[in-house]
Residue, then its C-alpha position, 0 to 999 in steps of 0.5 A: m500500500t505504501v509503495e503504491l501511494f509513493g508511486l502515485l505521488q511520484s507520478d503526479l509530481a512528475r506530471l506537474l513538473a512536466q507541465t510547468g513553464w520556463v520560469a517555474r522550471f528555472v525557480l525549481l532548478t535554482l532551489l535544487a542547486f541551493s538544496v544540494f549545496s546545503w546538504a553537502i555542507i550539512f554532511h561536511k559539517y556533521f563529520l567535521f564537528r564529530r571528528v573535532r569533538r573527539a580530537t578535543q577530548r583526547f587533547l584535554d585528557t593528554f594535557r591534564n594528565s601531563s606533568k609538563l607542557p607537551e610538545p604541540r607537534a607531537l600532540a598534533a601527530s598523535l591526537g589529530a586536529s583540534p581547535l584547542l591544539s591550535v590555541y595551545a600551540a600559539a600559547t606555547e610559542e609565545l611562552q617559549s619566546q618570552l622565556r628565551g628572551n628573559p635573561h633571568g629565565g623561568k619567569v613569564r614577562s607578560p602573561e597578557a601577551v600569552e593571553v592575546a596570542m591564545q585569543l587570536a588563535s581562538a578567533q582564527e579557529v572559530g572562523k574556520l568552524e564558521r566556514w560555509m555557515s553563511f550559505l546555510a543562513t542564506t539558503g534558509s532565508v532566501t529559498p522560501f522567497i524564491g519558491l514564493l516567486g515561482t508560486v506567484w508567477g505560476v498563479m498569474d499564468a494560471f489566471m491568464g490562461l483561465g481568462e483566455a480560455g473563458a472558463t470559470t470552473l475550479r477544474a480549469v484553474a486547479p492544475g495551474i495553481a497546483e503547479a505553482l504551489v510546487a515551487t513553494a513546497a520546493g522552497l520550504f524543502a530547501a529552507i527547513p533543513a538549512v535552518i535546522a542545521y544552521n542553528h545546530f552547528l551555531h550552537q556547537i561553534r559557540e560551545f567550542a568557543t567557550r571551551m577554548d576560552n576556558f582552556g586559555l584560563e586553564f593554561l594561564v593558571r598552570t603556567e603561573k603555578s609552574a613558574s612560581 
C-alpha cells in the first residue's frame, strides 16, 4: 500500500513538473542547486564537528594528565586536529619566546601577551568552524522567497490562461495553481533543513568557543603555578 501511494505521488509530481513553464522550471532548478549545496555542507559539517569533538577530548585528557607542557607537534601527530591544539600551540610559542628572551629565565614577562596570542588563535579557529555557515543562513532565508516567486508567477499564468480560455470552473484553474504551489513546497524543502542545521552547528561553534576560552584560563593558571 505504501509503495503504491509513493508511486502515485511520484507520478503526479512528475506530471506537474512536466507541465510547468520556463520560469517555474528555472525557480525549481535554482532551489535544487541551493538544496544540494546545503546538504553537502550539512554532511561536511556533521563529520567535521564529530571528528573535532573527539580530537578535543583526547587533547584535554593528554594535557591534564601531563606533568609538563607537551610538545604541540607531537600532540598534533598523535591526537589529530583540534581547535584547542591550535590555541595551545600559539600559547606555547609565545611562552617559549618570552622565556628565551628573559635573561633571568623561568619567569613569564607578560602573561597578557600569552593571553592575546591564545585569543587570536581562538578567533582564527572559530572562523574556520564558521566556514560555509553563511550559505546555510542564506539558503534558509532566501529559498522560501524564491519558491514564493515561482508560486506567484505560476498563479498569474494560471489566471491568464483561465481568462483566455473563458472558463470559470475550479477544474480549469486547479492544475495551474497546483503547479505553482510546487515551487513553494520546493522552497520550504530547501529552507527547513538549512535552518535546522544552521542553528545546530551555531550552537556547537559557540560551545567550542567557550571551551577554548576556558582552556586559555586553564593554561594561564598552570603556567603561573609552574613558574612560581
